[in-house]
N, CA, C and O atoms as a CHARMM CRD file, in Angstrom:
* protein
*
  260
    1    1 MET  N      5.87500  23.29700 -13.90700 PROA 1      0.00000
    2    1 MET  CA     6.26200  21.91200 -12.70900 PROA 1      0.00000
    3    1 MET  C      4.67000  21.26500 -13.41400 PROA 1      0.00000
    4    1 MET  O      3.56500  21.65200 -13.79500 PROA 1      0.00000
    5    2 THR  N      5.52100  19.99100 -13.24600 PROA 2      0.00000
    6    2 THR  CA     4.03700  18.78600 -12.74900 PROA 2      0.00000
    7    2 THR  C      3.92600  18.59600 -11.78900 PROA 2      0.00000
    8    2 THR  O      4.63700  17.97300 -11.00100 PROA 2      0.00000
    9    3 PRO  N      2.76300  19.23600 -11.64700 PROA 3      0.00000
   10    3 PRO  CA     1.68500  18.07500 -10.69800 PROA 3      0.00000
   11    3 PRO  C      1.87700  17.06000 -10.12600 PROA 3      0.00000
   12    3 PRO  O      1.72700  16.01900 -10.76500 PROA 3      0.00000
   13    4 THR  N      2.29700  16.99400  -8.65800 PROA 4      0.00000
   14    4 THR  CA     2.24300  14.60700  -8.77300 PROA 4      0.00000
   15    4 THR  C      1.33000  14.99800  -7.51200 PROA 4      0.00000
   16    4 THR  O      1.09900  15.97000  -6.79200 PROA 4      0.00000
   17    5 ARG  N      1.04600  13.99300  -7.63700 PROA 5      0.00000
   18    5 ARG  CA    -0.56800  12.84700  -6.24000 PROA 5      0.00000
   19    5 ARG  C      0.24300  13.04400  -5.39900 PROA 5      0.00000
   20    5 ARG  O      1.46500  13.08700  -5.54600 PROA 5      0.00000
   21    6 PRO  N     -0.59900  13.23100  -4.08600 PROA 6      0.00000
   22    6 PRO  CA     0.53600  13.14600  -2.48600 PROA 6      0.00000
   23    6 PRO  C      0.03900  11.14300  -2.41200 PROA 6      0.00000
   24    6 PRO  O     -0.88200  10.46000  -2.86000 PROA 6      0.00000
   25    7 ARG  N      1.40400  10.87400  -1.49700 PROA 7      0.00000
   26    7 ARG  CA     1.46700   9.76400  -1.75300 PROA 7      0.00000
   27    7 ARG  C      1.51600   8.85700   0.02500 PROA 7      0.00000
   28    7 ARG  O      2.04000   9.40900   0.99200 PROA 7      0.00000
   29    8 ALA  N      1.10700   7.96700   0.07700 PROA 8      0.00000
   30    8 ALA  CA     1.44500   7.49600   2.16300 PROA 8      0.00000
   31    8 ALA  C      1.45400   5.76600   2.19800 PROA 8      0.00000
   32    8 ALA  O      0.74600   4.81300   1.87200 PROA 8      0.00000
   33    9 LEU  N      2.60700   6.03300   2.74900 PROA 9      0.00000
   34    9 LEU  CA     2.88800   5.07800   3.73000 PROA 9      0.00000
   35    9 LEU  C      2.69200   4.30200   4.10900 PROA 9      0.00000
   36    9 LEU  O      3.31100   4.17400   5.16500 PROA 9      0.00000
   37   10 ILE  N      1.64600   2.92300   3.71900 PROA 10     0.00000
   38   10 ILE  CA     0.88100   2.38800   4.31900 PROA 10     0.00000
   39   10 ILE  C      1.64400   1.15800   5.26700 PROA 10     0.00000
   40   10 ILE  O      2.80300   1.04900   4.86700 PROA 10     0.00000
   41   11 THR  N      1.36700   0.24500   6.34500 PROA 11     0.00000
   42   11 THR  CA     2.39000  -0.41500   7.41000 PROA 11     0.00000
   43   11 THR  C      1.21300  -1.70300   7.33100 PROA 11     0.00000
   44   11 THR  O      0.23800  -1.37200   8.00500 PROA 11     0.00000
   45   12 GLY  N      1.07100  -2.76800   6.83900 PROA 12     0.00000
   46   12 GLY  CA    -0.23000  -3.76300   7.43300 PROA 12     0.00000
   47   12 GLY  C     -1.00400  -3.47500   6.19300 PROA 12     0.00000
   48   12 GLY  O     -1.95400  -2.74800   6.48100 PROA 12     0.00000
   49   13 ALA  N     -0.97500  -3.68000   5.30000 PROA 13     0.00000
   50   13 ALA  CA    -1.64000  -2.58800   4.31000 PROA 13     0.00000
   51   13 ALA  C     -2.05900  -4.31400   3.73700 PROA 13     0.00000
   52   13 ALA  O     -2.60700  -4.13800   2.64900 PROA 13     0.00000
   53   14 SER  N     -2.02400  -5.54700   3.97900 PROA 14     0.00000
   54   14 SER  CA    -2.80500  -6.46600   3.63300 PROA 14     0.00000
   55   14 SER  C     -3.93200  -7.13500   4.50200 PROA 14     0.00000
   56   14 SER  O     -4.24900  -8.32500   4.52400 PROA 14     0.00000
   57   15 ALA  N     -4.43200  -6.14000   5.17200 PROA 15     0.00000
   58   15 ALA  CA    -5.46300  -7.03800   6.12600 PROA 15     0.00000
   59   15 ALA  C     -6.46600  -6.13000   7.55700 PROA 15     0.00000
   60   15 ALA  O     -5.67500  -5.87500   8.46500 PROA 15     0.00000
   61   16 GLY  N     -7.09400  -5.91900   7.70300 PROA 16     0.00000
   62   16 GLY  CA    -8.22000  -4.80100   8.89000 PROA 16     0.00000
   63   16 GLY  C     -7.25900  -3.31600   7.97700 PROA 16     0.00000
   64   16 GLY  O     -6.88700  -3.02000   6.84100 PROA 16     0.00000
   65   17 LEU  N     -7.21700  -2.58600   9.82200 PROA 17     0.00000
   66   17 LEU  CA    -7.62000  -1.07500   9.57900 PROA 17     0.00000
   67   17 LEU  C     -6.31100  -0.73200   7.97200 PROA 17     0.00000
   68   17 LEU  O     -6.50300   0.06000   7.04900 PROA 17     0.00000
   69   18 GLY  N     -5.14300  -1.61500   8.17200 PROA 18     0.00000
   70   18 GLY  CA    -4.39400  -1.32900   7.07800 PROA 18     0.00000
   71   18 GLY  C     -4.53400  -1.67400   5.69800 PROA 18     0.00000
   72   18 GLY  O     -3.87900  -1.05600   4.85900 PROA 18     0.00000
   73   19 LEU  N     -5.20900  -2.46700   5.41400 PROA 19     0.00000
   74   19 LEU  CA    -6.07300  -2.55400   4.12200 PROA 19     0.00000
   75   19 LEU  C     -6.77000  -1.03400   4.15100 PROA 19     0.00000
   76   19 LEU  O     -6.37500  -0.14600   3.39500 PROA 19     0.00000
   77   20 ALA  N     -7.79200  -0.85000   5.06000 PROA 20     0.00000
   78   20 ALA  CA    -8.36000  -0.69300   5.16500 PROA 20     0.00000
   79   20 ALA  C     -8.56300   1.26000   4.26600 PROA 20     0.00000
   80   20 ALA  O     -9.20900   1.86200   3.40800 PROA 20     0.00000
   81   21 PHE  N     -7.43000   1.44800   5.32800 PROA 21     0.00000
   82   21 PHE  CA    -7.35800   3.03200   4.65000 PROA 21     0.00000
   83   21 PHE  C     -6.19800   2.33900   2.84500 PROA 21     0.00000
   84   21 PHE  O     -6.24600   3.05000   1.84200 PROA 21     0.00000
   85   22 ALA  N     -5.53500   1.29800   2.82800 PROA 22     0.00000
   86   22 ALA  CA    -5.45200   1.27900   1.19500 PROA 22     0.00000
   87   22 ALA  C     -6.07100   1.84000   0.29500 PROA 22     0.00000
   88   22 ALA  O     -5.84700   2.78800  -0.45800 PROA 22     0.00000
   89   23 GLU  N     -7.21600   0.85200   0.52600 PROA 23     0.00000
   90   23 GLU  CA    -8.50300   1.40900   0.05100 PROA 23     0.00000
   91   23 GLU  C     -8.51100   2.70100  -0.40100 PROA 23     0.00000
   92   23 GLU  O     -8.05100   3.16400  -1.44400 PROA 23     0.00000
   93   24 ARG  N     -9.58700   3.68700   1.29100 PROA 24     0.00000
   94   24 ARG  CA    -9.79000   4.99400   1.06700 PROA 24     0.00000
   95   24 ARG  C     -8.49400   5.81100   0.53600 PROA 24     0.00000
   96   24 ARG  O     -8.60600   7.02000   0.73500 PROA 24     0.00000
   97   25 LEU  N     -7.54500   5.50200   0.04000 PROA 25     0.00000
   98   25 LEU  CA    -6.68600   6.67600   0.25500 PROA 25     0.00000
   99   25 LEU  C     -6.56300   6.01400  -1.68200 PROA 25     0.00000
  100   25 LEU  O     -6.71700   6.82000  -2.60000 PROA 25     0.00000
  101   26 ALA  N     -6.35200   4.90400  -1.88700 PROA 26     0.00000
  102   26 ALA  CA    -6.29400   4.59100  -2.85400 PROA 26     0.00000
  103   26 ALA  C     -7.73400   5.55300  -3.96400 PROA 26     0.00000
  104   26 ALA  O     -7.54500   6.36800  -4.86800 PROA 26     0.00000
  105   27 ALA  N     -8.87100   5.10400  -3.49400 PROA 27     0.00000
  106   27 ALA  CA   -10.25700   5.37200  -4.07200 PROA 27     0.00000
  107   27 ALA  C    -10.37200   7.54600  -4.60100 PROA 27     0.00000
  108   27 ALA  O    -11.01600   8.16600  -5.44700 PROA 27     0.00000
  109   28 GLU  N     -9.11400   8.04500  -3.26400 PROA 28     0.00000
  110   28 GLU  CA    -8.58100   9.51400  -3.31200 PROA 28     0.00000
  111   28 GLU  C     -7.44100   9.37100  -4.32200 PROA 28     0.00000
  112   28 GLU  O     -7.09200  10.13100  -5.22500 PROA 28     0.00000
  113   29 HSD  N     -7.32400   9.08700  -4.22600 PROA 29     0.00000
  114   29 HSD  CA    -6.34900   8.81200  -6.15200 PROA 29     0.00000
  115   29 HSD  C     -4.73200   9.31000  -5.35100 PROA 29     0.00000
  116   29 HSD  O     -4.07500  10.15000  -5.96500 PROA 29     0.00000
  117   30 TYR  N     -4.15700   8.75700  -3.99200 PROA 30     0.00000
  118   30 TYR  CA    -2.93100   8.69700  -3.83900 PROA 30     0.00000
  119   30 TYR  C     -1.90200   7.62600  -4.10800 PROA 30     0.00000
  120   30 TYR  O     -2.46000   6.53000  -4.05500 PROA 30     0.00000
  121   31 ASP  N     -1.20700   7.56900  -4.25200 PROA 31     0.00000
  122   31 ASP  CA     0.06000   6.23700  -4.34300 PROA 31     0.00000
  123   31 ASP  C     -0.04500   6.30100  -3.61800 PROA 31     0.00000
  124   31 ASP  O     -0.28500   7.14600  -2.75600 PROA 31     0.00000
  125   32 LEU  N      0.14200   5.18000  -3.76200 PROA 32     0.00000
  126   32 LEU  CA     1.26800   4.17900  -2.27700 PROA 32     0.00000
  127   32 LEU  C      2.22000   3.62400  -1.91400 PROA 32     0.00000
  128   32 LEU  O      2.75400   3.34300  -2.98700 PROA 32     0.00000
  129   33 VAL  N      2.90200   3.21200  -1.08100 PROA 33     0.00000
  130   33 VAL  CA     4.16000   2.62400  -1.10100 PROA 33     0.00000
  131   33 VAL  C      3.31200   1.70500   0.24600 PROA 33     0.00000
  132   33 VAL  O      2.85500   2.38000   1.16800 PROA 33     0.00000
  133   34 LEU  N      3.15600   0.25300   0.27900 PROA 34     0.00000
  134   34 LEU  CA     2.36900  -0.61300   0.50400 PROA 34     0.00000
  135   34 LEU  C      3.37600  -1.60000   2.05800 PROA 34     0.00000
  136   34 LEU  O      4.58000  -1.69400   1.81800 PROA 34     0.00000
  137   35 VAL  N      3.03100  -2.09000   3.12300 PROA 35     0.00000
  138   35 VAL  CA     4.15300  -2.57600   3.36600 PROA 35     0.00000
  139   35 VAL  C      3.17200  -4.02900   4.22000 PROA 35     0.00000
  140   35 VAL  O      2.15000  -3.82700   4.87600 PROA 35     0.00000
  141   36 ALA  N      3.64300  -5.08000   4.04800 PROA 36     0.00000
  142   36 ALA  CA     2.64800  -6.15300   4.89800 PROA 36     0.00000
  143   36 ALA  C      3.44800  -7.58100   4.80900 PROA 36     0.00000
  144   36 ALA  O      3.96300  -7.82900   3.71900 PROA 36     0.00000
  145   37 ARG  N      3.58400  -8.45600   5.77000 PROA 37     0.00000
  146   37 ARG  CA     4.43200  -9.96900   6.04100 PROA 37     0.00000
  147   37 ARG  C      3.75500 -11.42500   4.64400 PROA 37     0.00000
  148   37 ARG  O      4.05400 -12.58200   4.34500 PROA 37     0.00000
  149   38 ARG  N      2.58700 -10.20100   4.13100 PROA 38     0.00000
  150   38 ARG  CA     2.15400 -11.06800   3.49500 PROA 38     0.00000
  151   38 ARG  C      2.67500 -10.38200   1.51500 PROA 38     0.00000
  152   38 ARG  O      2.39500  -9.33200   0.93600 PROA 38     0.00000
  153   39 SER  N      3.48700 -11.60500   1.08400 PROA 39     0.00000
  154   39 SER  CA     3.78500 -10.41600  -0.22500 PROA 39     0.00000
  155   39 SER  C      2.99300 -10.91800  -1.36100 PROA 39     0.00000
  156   39 SER  O      2.85300 -10.22400  -2.36800 PROA 39     0.00000
  157   40 GLU  N      2.49500 -12.02700  -1.25700 PROA 40     0.00000
  158   40 GLU  CA     0.74900 -12.96300  -1.74400 PROA 40     0.00000
  159   40 GLU  C     -0.19800 -11.62900  -2.23700 PROA 40     0.00000
  160   40 GLU  O     -0.54200 -10.88700  -3.15700 PROA 40     0.00000
  161   41 ARG  N     -0.32400 -12.04500  -0.59400 PROA 41     0.00000
  162   41 ARG  CA    -1.07300 -11.05800  -0.60500 PROA 41     0.00000
  163   41 ARG  C     -0.97500  -9.05900  -1.17400 PROA 41     0.00000
  164   41 ARG  O     -1.66400  -8.34200  -1.89900 PROA 41     0.00000
  165   42 LEU  N      0.59300  -8.81400  -0.12400 PROA 42     0.00000
  166   42 LEU  CA     0.24900  -7.18500  -1.21900 PROA 42     0.00000
  167   42 LEU  C      0.11900  -6.78500  -2.70600 PROA 42     0.00000
  168   42 LEU  O     -0.18800  -5.72700  -3.25400 PROA 42     0.00000
  169   43 ALA  N      0.62800  -8.59100  -3.38200 PROA 43     0.00000
  170   43 ALA  CA     0.70700  -8.34500  -4.92200 PROA 43     0.00000
  171   43 ALA  C     -0.74700  -8.40100  -5.00500 PROA 43     0.00000
  172   43 ALA  O     -1.30700  -7.71700  -5.86200 PROA 43     0.00000
  173   44 ALA  N     -1.38800  -9.09700  -4.25800 PROA 44     0.00000
  174   44 ALA  CA    -3.17300  -8.92200  -4.63000 PROA 44     0.00000
  175   44 ALA  C     -4.25500  -7.97400  -4.90400 PROA 44     0.00000
  176   44 ALA  O     -5.23200  -7.93000  -5.65200 PROA 44     0.00000
  177   45 LEU  N     -3.46400  -6.90200  -3.62000 PROA 45     0.00000
  178   45 LEU  CA    -3.98800  -5.95100  -3.55400 PROA 45     0.00000
  179   45 LEU  C     -3.66900  -5.04800  -4.78000 PROA 45     0.00000
  180   45 LEU  O     -4.41100  -4.48600  -5.58500 PROA 45     0.00000
  181   46 ALA  N     -2.41700  -5.09400  -4.66300 PROA 46     0.00000
  182   46 ALA  CA    -1.51700  -3.61300  -6.00900 PROA 46     0.00000
  183   46 ALA  C     -2.26500  -3.86300  -7.11800 PROA 46     0.00000
  184   46 ALA  O     -2.69300  -2.95100  -7.82600 PROA 46     0.00000
  185   47 GLN  N     -2.53500  -5.44600  -7.41300 PROA 47     0.00000
  186   47 GLN  CA    -3.41800  -5.43700  -8.60100 PROA 47     0.00000
  187   47 GLN  C     -4.29900  -4.89900  -8.59900 PROA 47     0.00000
  188   47 GLN  O     -4.29500  -4.05000  -9.49100 PROA 47     0.00000
  189   48 ARG  N     -5.52100  -4.92000  -7.79100 PROA 48     0.00000
  190   48 ARG  CA    -6.96800  -4.69000  -7.28100 PROA 48     0.00000
  191   48 ARG  C     -6.52300  -2.91400  -7.58400 PROA 48     0.00000
  192   48 ARG  O     -6.99900  -2.35900  -8.57500 PROA 48     0.00000
  193   49 LEU  N     -5.61700  -2.17100  -6.66000 PROA 49     0.00000
  194   49 LEU  CA    -5.35700  -1.34100  -7.28200 PROA 49     0.00000
  195   49 LEU  C     -4.82700  -0.60100  -7.73800 PROA 49     0.00000
  196   49 LEU  O     -4.24500   0.32600  -7.17400 PROA 49     0.00000
  197   50 SER  N     -4.94200  -0.98700  -9.77800 PROA 50     0.00000
  198   50 SER  CA    -4.42200  -0.34900  -9.81400 PROA 50     0.00000
  199   50 SER  C     -4.50200   1.20100 -10.30700 PROA 50     0.00000
  200   50 SER  O     -3.56600   1.99300 -10.19000 PROA 50     0.00000
  201   51 HSD  N     -5.29400   1.39100 -10.66300 PROA 51     0.00000
  202   51 HSD  CA    -5.52200   3.02500 -11.06800 PROA 51     0.00000
  203   51 HSD  C     -4.18200   3.87800 -10.23300 PROA 51     0.00000
  204   51 HSD  O     -3.41400   4.25200 -11.11900 PROA 51     0.00000
  205   52 VAL  N     -3.79300   4.19000  -9.21900 PROA 52     0.00000
  206   52 VAL  CA    -2.82500   4.75000  -8.36900 PROA 52     0.00000
  207   52 VAL  C     -1.87900   3.79300  -8.72600 PROA 52     0.00000
  208   52 VAL  O     -2.27000   2.71400  -9.17000 PROA 52     0.00000
  209   53 ALA  N      0.07700   4.18300  -8.51200 PROA 53     0.00000
  210   53 ALA  CA     1.00600   3.50500  -8.05800 PROA 53     0.00000
  211   53 ALA  C      0.93400   3.67100  -7.09200 PROA 53     0.00000
  212   53 ALA  O      0.51400   4.52700  -6.31300 PROA 53     0.00000
  213   54 ILE  N      1.85100   1.83500  -7.10300 PROA 54     0.00000
  214   54 ILE  CA     1.93600   0.95600  -6.41500 PROA 54     0.00000
  215   54 ILE  C      3.51600   0.58100  -6.05100 PROA 54     0.00000
  216   54 ILE  O      4.24100   0.58800  -7.04600 PROA 54     0.00000
  217   55 GLU  N      3.92600   0.37700  -5.26600 PROA 55     0.00000
  218   55 GLU  CA     4.76600   0.15700  -4.74800 PROA 55     0.00000
  219   55 GLU  C      5.06500  -0.59100  -3.35300 PROA 55     0.00000
  220   55 GLU  O      5.23300   0.05700  -2.32000 PROA 55     0.00000
  221   56 THR  N      5.13800  -2.38100  -3.40000 PROA 56     0.00000
  222   56 THR  CA     4.96900  -3.38300  -2.13500 PROA 56     0.00000
  223   56 THR  C      6.63200  -3.29800  -1.95300 PROA 56     0.00000
  224   56 THR  O      7.49000  -2.96300  -2.76900 PROA 56     0.00000
  225   57 ILE  N      6.73400  -3.68300  -0.72300 PROA 57     0.00000
  226   57 ILE  CA     7.13900  -4.18100   0.46100 PROA 57     0.00000
  227   57 ILE  C      6.95800  -4.71400   0.98000 PROA 57     0.00000
  228   57 ILE  O      5.88700  -4.52300   1.55600 PROA 57     0.00000
  229   58 ALA  N      7.87900  -6.14900   1.43400 PROA 58     0.00000
  230   58 ALA  CA     7.25600  -7.56200   2.22700 PROA 58     0.00000
  231   58 ALA  C      8.13200  -7.74000   2.94500 PROA 58     0.00000
  232   58 ALA  O      9.28300  -8.17700   2.92400 PROA 58     0.00000
  233   59 ALA  N      7.05500  -7.11800   3.97000 PROA 59     0.00000
  234   59 ALA  CA     8.68500  -6.86900   5.25300 PROA 59     0.00000
  235   59 ALA  C      8.18600  -7.01300   6.88900 PROA 59     0.00000
  236   59 ALA  O      7.48800  -6.07900   7.28300 PROA 59     0.00000
  237   60 ASP  N      8.46800  -8.04600   7.82400 PROA 60     0.00000
  238   60 ASP  CA     7.69500  -8.17800   9.07700 PROA 60     0.00000
  239   60 ASP  C      8.66500  -6.28500  10.20000 PROA 60     0.00000
  240   60 ASP  O      9.74500  -5.69800  10.27300 PROA 60     0.00000
  241   61 LEU  N      7.68700  -6.23400  10.58600 PROA 61     0.00000
  242   61 LEU  CA     8.49100  -5.09800  10.60900 PROA 61     0.00000
  243   61 LEU  C      8.94200  -4.79000  12.33100 PROA 61     0.00000
  244   61 LEU  O      9.19300  -3.66500  12.76400 PROA 61     0.00000
  245   62 THR  N      8.96700  -5.87800  13.03300 PROA 62     0.00000
  246   62 THR  CA     8.66000  -6.43900  13.94700 PROA 62     0.00000
  247   62 THR  C      9.91700  -6.97800  13.71600 PROA 62     0.00000
  248   62 THR  O     10.48100  -6.73400  14.78300 PROA 62     0.00000
  249   63 SER  N     10.73700  -7.56400  13.00100 PROA 63     0.00000
  250   63 SER  CA    12.10000  -8.35500  13.32300 PROA 63     0.00000
  251   63 SER  C     12.84200  -7.42200  13.49600 PROA 63     0.00000
  252   63 SER  O     12.66300  -6.35100  12.91700 PROA 63     0.00000
  253   64 PRO  N     13.80200  -7.63000  14.30500 PROA 64     0.00000
  254   64 PRO  CA    14.94700  -6.47100  13.94100 PROA 64     0.00000
  255   64 PRO  C     15.45000  -7.18500  13.18500 PROA 64     0.00000
  256   64 PRO  O     15.39800  -8.33300  12.74500 PROA 64     0.00000
  257   65 ILE  N     16.43000  -5.45400  13.03900 PROA 65     0.00000
  258   65 ILE  CA    17.62000  -5.99900  11.72000 PROA 65     0.00000
  259   65 ILE  C     18.71000  -7.23700  12.11900 PROA 65     0.00000
  260   65 ILE  O     19.52100  -7.63800  11.28400 PROA 65     0.00000
């Protein structure tokens, strides 16, 4: 069996507490799924935290489907 790293889903990842959680968990070697409205900020964050696996989702979670 291959060991896997823990994975975290973080909403609001482009600023504030979401950004702080993303940076902290990446420093602890978590793979991340990052969600935020601003795709350009998500891309910049993913590039900065490239030492872990990152999936980004640009979405406004306050919008009804």
